C-alpha positions in Angstrom: 182.0 180.4 191.0 184.1 178.7 188.2 184.7 180.4 184.9 183.9 178.1 181.9 185.0 178.8 178.4 183.1 176.8 175.8 184.3 176.1 172.2 184.1 173.5 169.4 187.2 171.8 170.6 186.0 171.3 174.2 185.6 173.3 177.4 188.2 174.9 179.6 187.2 175.6 183.2 189.0 177.8 185.7 188.1 177.2 189.3 189.7 178.9 192.3 189.8 175.7 194.3 190.4 173.0 191.7 192.6 174.9 189.3 192.4 175.0 185.5 190.9 172.2 183.5 191.8 172.7 179.9 190.1 171.4 176.8 190.6 167.7 175.9 190.5 165.8 172.6 191.7 162.7 171.0 194.2 162.5 168.2 191.4 162.2 165.7 189.3 165.1 167.1 192.1 167.7 167.4 191.1 171.3 166.3 191.0 171.5 162.5 192.5 175.0 162.3 194.8 175.3 165.3 196.9 178.4 166.0 200.4 178.7 167.4 200.4 178.3 171.2 197.1 176.4 171.4 197.2 173.9 174.2 195.1 170.9 175.0 195.1 167.4 176.6 195.2 164.5 174.2 193.4 161.5 175.8 194.8 159.2 173.1 198.4 159.8 174.0 197.8 160.8 177.6 200.0 163.9 177.0 199.5 167.6 177.3 200.3 169.0 173.8 200.9 172.3 172.2 200.7 173.5 168.6 203.4 175.4 166.7 204.0 176.0 163.1 207.4 174.2 163.0 206.5 170.8 164.5 202.7 170.8 164.5 201.2 169.1 167.6 204.0 168.1 170.0 204.2 167.2 173.6 204.4 170.2 175.9 207.9 170.9 177.0 209.5 170.2 173.6 210.0 172.8 170.9 209.2 170.7 167.8 212.6 171.8 166.3 214.8 168.9 165.5 218.5 169.1 166.2 220.8 166.4 164.7 224.6 166.2 164.8 227.1 163.8 163.3 230.5 163.7 165.0 233.6 161.6 165.5 235.5 161.5 168.8 239.1 160.4 168.7 241.0 159.4 171.8 243.3 162.1 173.0 241.1 164.9 171.8 239.9 166.2 168.5 236.8 165.5 166.4 235.1 166.7 163.4 233.0 166.0 160.4 229.2 166.1 159.9 226.9 169.0 160.1 224.1 170.4 162.3 220.5 170.6 161.1 218.3 173.2 162.8 214.7 173.6 161.6 215.6 172.0 158.2 218.6 174.3 157.6 222.1 172.9 157.5 224.9 174.7 159.3 228.4 173.7 158.2 230.9 172.6 160.9 233.5 175.1 162.1 236.9 174.9 160.5 239.5 172.8 162.4 241.8 174.7 164.7 245.4 175.4 163.6 247.5 172.2 163.7 251.0 172.0 165.2 253.4 169.8 163.3 257.0 168.8 163.4 258.9 167.7 160.3 262.1 165.6 160.5 264.7 165.4 157.8 268.0 163.7 157.2 270.2 166.3 155.7 273.8 165.1 155.8 275.2 161.6 155.6 278.5 159.8 155.4 279.3 156.2 154.5 282.8 154.8 155.3 282.6 151.2 154.0 282.2 150.1 150.4 279.4 147.6 150.0 279.7 146.8 146.3 282.5 145.3 144.2 284.3 147.5 141.7 282.9 145.5 138.8 279.8 143.3 138.9 277.9 141.4 136.2 274.7 141.7 138.2 274.5 145.5 138.2 275.8 145.8 141.8 279.2 147.2 141.0 280.7 150.7 141.5 279.5 153.0 144.3 276.9 152.2 147.0 273.2 153.1 146.8 271.9 153.7 150.3 268.3 154.0 151.3 267.0 155.6 154.5 263.5 154.5 155.5 261.1 154.9 158.4 259.1 152.2 160.1 255.9 153.4 161.9 253.0 151.6 163.6 250.8 154.7 163.8 247.1 154.0 163.2 247.8 150.4 162.3 245.1 147.8 163.3 245.6 146.2 166.7 245.2 142.7 165.3 246.3 141.2 162.0 249.5 140.8 160.1 252.7 142.4 161.2 253.9 145.6 159.4 255.6 144.5 156.2 256.4 147.8 154.5 258.0 151.1 155.3 255.9 154.2 156.2 255.0 156.4 153.3 255.8 160.1 153.0 253.3 162.8 152.3 253.4 163.8 148.6 254.7 167.3 148.0 252.3 169.9 146.6 254.1 169.9 143.2 254.3 166.1 142.9 252.8 164.4 139.8 249.7 162.2 140.2 251.8 159.0 140.0 254.0 160.1 142.9 254.8 157.3 145.4 257.6 157.7 147.9 258.7 156.1 151.1 262.4 156.6 151.4 265.3 159.1 151.2 267.9 158.2 148.6 271.7 158.6 148.9 274.4 157.6 146.5 278.1 157.3 147.4 280.9 157.0 144.9 283.9 154.8 145.8 286.0 157.9 146.1 283.6 159.6 148.5 283.6 156.4 150.6 287.4 156.2 150.6 287.7 159.9 151.5 285.0 159.7 154.2 283.0 162.6 152.7 280.1 164.1 154.6 277.5 164.6 151.8 274.8 167.2 151.7 271.2 166.8 150.5 270.0 169.0 147.7 266.2 168.3 147.3 263.3 166.7 149.0 263.8 163.3 147.4 267.1 163.0 149.3 266.2 164.4 152.7 262.7 163.5 153.8 262.1 161.2 156.8 258.8 162.2 158.5 257.0 165.3 157.4 254.8 165.3 160.6 255.9 163.3 163.6 252.7 163.4 165.7 252.7 163.3 169.4 250.6 160.1 169.6 253.2 158.2 167.5 255.3 157.3 170.4 258.3 155.7 168.6 259.5 154.9 165.1 262.5 153.1 163.6 265.2 154.4 161.2 266.2 151.8 158.6 269.4 152.3 156.7 270.3 149.8 154.0 272.3 149.3 150.8 270.2 148.5 147.7 271.3 145.7 145.5 269.8 144.3 142.3 269.0 140.9 143.8 266.3 138.5 144.9 267.9 138.2 148.3 266.1 139.9 151.2 267.4 141.5 154.3 264.9 142.1 157.1 264.2 144.8 159.6 262.4 143.2 162.5 261.1 144.7 165.7 258.2 146.1 167.7 257.0 149.7 168.1 254.8 151.5 170.6 252.2 153.8 169.0 248.5 154.7 168.8 246.7 151.8 167.1 243.3 151.4 165.6 241.0 149.1 167.6 239.8 146.4 165.3 236.5 145.7 167.2 233.3 147.7 166.6 232.9 150.5 167.3 236.4 151.4 166.2 238.5 153.5 168.5 242.1 154.5 169.1 244.2 152.8 171.7 247.9 152.7 172.8 249.7 149.5 172.1 252.6 147.7 170.4 252.8 146.3 166.9 255.4 144.1 165.4 257.1 144.7 162.0 259.2 142.7 159.6 260.2 144.6 156.5 262.2 142.9 153.8 264.5 144.9 151.4 266.5 143.9 148.3 270.0 143.7 149.7 272.9 141.3 149.8 274.1 142.9 153.1 272.8 143.1 156.7 271.2 146.4 157.7 273.6 149.3 157.9 271.7 150.9 160.7 268.4 149.9 162.5 267.6 152.4 165.2 264.3 152.4 167.2 263.9 155.8 168.8 261.1 157.3 170.9 259.6 160.7 169.9 260.4 162.1 173.4 264.0 161.1 173.1 264.5 162.4 169.6 263.0 165.9 170.2 264.7 166.3 173.7 268.1 165.4 172.3 267.8 166.8 168.7 270.2 169.7 169.5 272.4 168.0 172.0 276.0 167.0 171.2 275.9 163.2 171.4 279.7 163.0 171.3 280.2 163.4 167.6 280.2 167.2 167.3 278.1 169.6 165.4 278.0 170.1 161.6 279.8 173.1 160.3 279.3 175.2 157.2 276.5 175.2 154.7 274.4 172.1 154.8 273.5 172.1 151.1 275.2 173.0 147.8 272.9 175.9 147.0 272.8 179.1 149.0 269.1 179.9 148.8 266.6 179.0 151.5 264.7 176.6 149.3 267.5 174.2 148.9 266.1 171.8 151.4 262.5 172.0 150.0 261.1 172.5 153.5 258.1 174.1 151.8 257.3 171.4 149.3 254.8 169.7 151.6 253.3 172.7 153.4 253.2 175.4 150.6 255.4 177.8 152.6 257.4 180.3 150.6 261.0 180.3 151.6 260.9 183.9 152.9 258.5 182.8 155.7 261.2 180.8 157.4 262.3 181.8 160.8 264.9 180.7 163.3 266.1 178.2 164.3 266.9 177.4 160.7 267.6 174.0 159.4 270.5 175.6 157.6 272.0 176.4 160.9 275.2 174.4 161.7 274.0 173.8 165.2 272.7 170.4 164.6 274.6 167.4 166.0 276.1 164.6 164.0 275.0 161.1 164.7 277.4 158.1 165.2 280.2 159.5 163.1 282.2 162.6 164.3 281.7 165.5 162.0 285.4 166.6 162.1 287.5 163.5 162.8 285.2 161.0 160.9 285.7 158.5 163.7 282.8 156.3 164.8 280.4 153.9 163.1 280.1 153.0 159.4 277.3 155.4 158.7 276.5 158.8 160.1 273.9 161.5 159.6 272.4 164.8 160.8 268.8 164.8 161.8 267.3 168.3 162.1 263.6 169.2 162.4 261.3 172.1 161.9 258.2 173.1 163.7 255.2 174.7 161.9 251.5 175.4 162.1 249.0 174.7 159.4 245.3 175.8 159.2 246.1 179.5 159.3 247.4 181.8 156.6 250.3 182.0 156.1 251.6 178.8 157.6 253.9 179.8 160.5 257.3 178.2 161.2 259.7 178.5 164.0 
């Protein structure tokens, strides 16, 4: 015979042939003092429900614990931001993994032609003031205006609040130009080019030009392949090309405009391109910090490891290191590899 359990909230009947028929109620007639684990069938919702102290009456099969997460997914891997809420408690997201970076500098340079008159009433006389800039399309919008300015550089850790910087600066006296002197950088404001050339920034352009006090403009025009920001909603990252047209204050055409892919640069960075390798010290001071490699990553000089940017085994570009033959302008272009996100930052 069936076993019937009778209570204020309804009857539950266990029958060997028809199974278990549990108590039923409506949303308005639920038990007034339920206990955790109490089960019943709600005829209002048509659902089997269970009571727990976290979520109250919930449909059977759910826990009543709410999980929420905010996250950002970027093409090519990576994500972050947001937090996880479990039962009303917030759990902070995990720290990002260590990041692999490559920093590229221009450390030596030579100018063989004089671009300014000896005397000028417009402030353009004497030596030549050369600027070395970088053009990048990385994370630019897929639609809209062409790129019209050079890529900025990351501010060093010891920079003042007003710090703005997008170029390396070189000055050449008339005697240095006549003698074809390979010059050597001394500090970060002379040598920086890209403090972190990321893998998804497929190519960039080197822009070398002579600054003049003039309203005239010389333009660097071209197109770059890179990772762009999709303009439509929801925003995402896509591979594509972006045009650029950057005007500079100069009375002369560009000294050098070189578009180079990331793959070609890093695969050829230590290869003799026909202009030899630099020799001797690459800066005037003998200590490790003379190139300020640590100014943007907070790495003390004694954490450096080989291959060192001070090594002479970096090739000269477009002007031979010893014979000085070749183009009007030449340079060396070393790089360093480092990890951030761990302590201390590691270089190699």
